C-alpha positions, 0 to 999 in steps of 0.5 A, spaced: 500 500 500 502 506 498 504 512 503 498 516 499 493 511 500 495 509 507 494 516 510 487 516 506 485 510 509 487 512 516 483 519 515 477 515 513 478 510 519 479 516 524 472 519 521 468 513 521 470 512 528 467 518 530 461 519 526 459 512 525 458 508 518 455 514 515 453 518 510 455 524 513 454 531 509 459 536 511 455 541 515 447 540 514 442 544 518 438 541 524 431 543 526 430 541 533 426 547 536 420 551 535 421 552 527 415 549 525 411 553 531 414 559 528 413 558 521 406 556 522 405 563 526 408 567 521 404 564 515 397 564 519 399 572 520 400 573 513 406 577 514 411 573 510 415 578 507 419 584 510 415 586 515 413 582 521 414 581 528 419 576 527 424 580 523 424 585 529 425 579 534 431 576 530 435 583 530 434 584 537 436 577 539 442 577 535 444 584 538 443 581 545 447 575 543 453 578 540 453 584 544 452 589 538 448 595 539 444 593 533 443 587 528 440 589 521 437 582 518 438 582 510 438 577 505 445 574 505 452 575 508 454 578 501 449 583 501 451 585 508 458 586 507 456 590 500 452 595 505 457 595 510 463 597 505 458 602 502 457 605 509 464 605 511 465 609 505 469 605 500 468 608 493 469 606 486 477 606 485 479 604 492 482 598 494 480 594 500 485 589 503 482 582 503 485 575 505 487 571 498 484 565 502 477 566 503 470 565 500 469 569 493 463 573 497 468 577 500 471 579 494 465 580 490 462 585 495 468 589 494 467 589 487 460 591 488 462 597 490 467 598 484 473 598 488 479 593 488 480 587 492 488 588 495 489 580 496 493 579 503 497 573 506 494 568 511 497 566 518 498 559 520 495 559 527 488 563 525 488 561 518 486 569 517 490 575 515 497 575 518 497 581 522 505 581 522 506 580 515 501 585 513 504 591 517 511 590 514 508 590 507 504 596 508 510 599 511 514 598 505 508 599 500 504 605 502 505 612 504 500 617 508 497 623 504 492 627 507 490 622 513 489 616 507 493 610 506 496 610 499 498 604 495 505 608 492 508 602 489 503 600 484 497 603 483 497 610 487 490 608 489 487 609 496 487 603 501 480 605 504 479 598 508 481 592 511 476 586 511 479 580 515 475 574 515 474 569 521 476 562 517 472 556 518 470 560 525 476 561 528 477 568 530 483 572 527 488 576 530 484 582 532 488 586 536 494 586 531 489 588 525 486 593 529 492 596 531 494 596 523 487 600 522 489 605 527 496 606 525 495 606 517 488 610 517 484 604 514 477 602 516 476 595 519 470 591 517 469 584 519 467 578 515 464 574 520 460 570 516 463 563 518 463 565 526 457 566 529 458 564 536 466 565 536 469 570 541 476 573 541 478 574 548 471 574 550 468 579 545 464 576 539 467 576 532 464 582 528 463 587 533 471 590 533 471 594 527 466 599 524 461 594 522 461 586 522 457 581 518 454 575 519 451 569 514 445 564 515 446 560 509 444 553 510 450 550 512 452 555 517 452 555 525 444 557 524 440 558 518 434 562 516 435 558 509 438 564 506 440 570 510 445 575 513 446 581 518 450 587 519 452 588 526 452 596 526 450 602 529 445 604 523 445 600 517 437 599 516 436 605 511 440 603 505 437 596 506 430 598 506 431 601 499 432 608 502 425 609 504 423 615 508 419 613 514 411 615 512 405 612 513 403 611 506 408 615 501 414 612 497 419 617 498 426 615 497 432 620 498 438 616 495 439 609 491 438 604 496 438 596 496 432 591 497 436 587 501 431 586 507 430 579 510 423 576 509 419 575 516 418 568 514 426 567 514 426 571 520 421 566 524 426 560 522 432 564 525 429 566 531 428 558 533 435 557 530 438 562 535 434 559 541 438 553 540 445 556 538 448 555 545 446 547 544 449 547 537 456 550 539 457 545 545 455 540 540 460 542 535 466 543 541 464 536 543 465 533 536 472 537 536 474 533 542 472 527 539 476 528 533 482 530 536 482 523 540 481 520 533 486 523 530 492 523 535 494 516 532 494 519 525 501 521 523 502 526 517 496 531 519 493 535 525 486 537 527 486 545 527 484 548 534 481 554 536 487 560 537 489 561 544 485 566 548 479 565 543 473 561 543 471 558 536 464 556 534 468 550 530 463 551 524 467 547 520 472 541 523 479 542 519 485 538 518 491 541 516 496 536 512 504 536 514 508 540 509 510 535 504 504 531 504 500 536 500 500 531 494 496 526 498 490 531 499 486 529 493 487 521 495 484 523 502 478 527 499 477 521 494 477 516 499 472 519 504 467 522 499 467 515 496 466 512 503 460 517 504 464 522 508 463 529 505 470 532 505 472 538 501 478 542 500 479 550 502 477 555 496 481 556 490 485 562 492 482 569 489 488 571 485 487 564 481 480 566 479 479 570 473 475 576 476 481 577 481 487 575 477 489 582 476 488 585 483 494 588 487 497 583 492 502 582 497 506 575 497 502 569 498 506 564 500 503 562 506 496 562 503 498 558 497 501 553 502 495 552 506 490 551 500 494 545 498 493 542 505 487 544 508 481 539 508 474 540 511 471 534 514 464 532 517 462 538 521 454 538 523 452 539 530 448 533 530 454 528 529 456 529 536 450 524 538 454 519 533 460 520 536 458 519 543 
């Protein structure tokens, strides 16, 4: 048996020892609370669109859970980030620092503002933006003019904002990135789409920067079917078509966006949010079971939460040792053939056609990580099989 096949068999055996015979999807939702009750109440009320009590309740509950002043529910996480960047003042022609190792929605939201993603490298421990490397890069590639950060090496454009993303639910180095934002006059908007229930030194992700954004896609910690939210001081005007308050008149004072979350989806979200503490505990228990199973597997490790952080463990993640990159696809094939859904990390943004020409720093770590990361079955209900 080749070393490649041997490691793949060891990985599938370890996963099977935790989740049972399978099949096991990567991350599927569970509905074990008041979902049916709230959905029926919403349908009976006939308020199924963007007005209704569940939208208001969901926003209040989200703000309370995260510690944000306000939460504004919208149709998806990409829409949330788009509006957050616009409210932050990102303009056409600006550059926005984003990780090359991210889901394309992060860079798409920048492009929606007619701005350019400026791709930055990742950190081995957090999988998010490497604050130390980014600081050194900005010191050598930018200058300050009129309290603005200017890319003086390549484009001459303003670097307006930084968008860290909390990869797979693991909090990034917020202290380091907030210091960069302050020192270089850059706005910070968090992409916390994957990290509902994650905390950096006791504070919920998405509440550090000017704004933060969440996603409630079907595979996230909780789901509203689709859906997202902005954690902010005030963003609702733009997401509700910029309509001025009035009992019957339709007057709009700027171009807005019809990004409102329907009441029907919010009803689902209210029920899901009630169960979030249980889901988070189950995810952590699943990690503990995987940690034991993979202690016996040489050549790969399970990614833990960073020090002084609390991760929601949205996706349980393996990292192949350097030198084992060529075994990734064999591991993916053996596991998927066995019914255990596994997947690699996303294609790096600089390799995608829409963003190949974007400015970028050296991406050595991101290029290494993308060849070595593997997500394994992570659904919260799998802890039942694990126990």
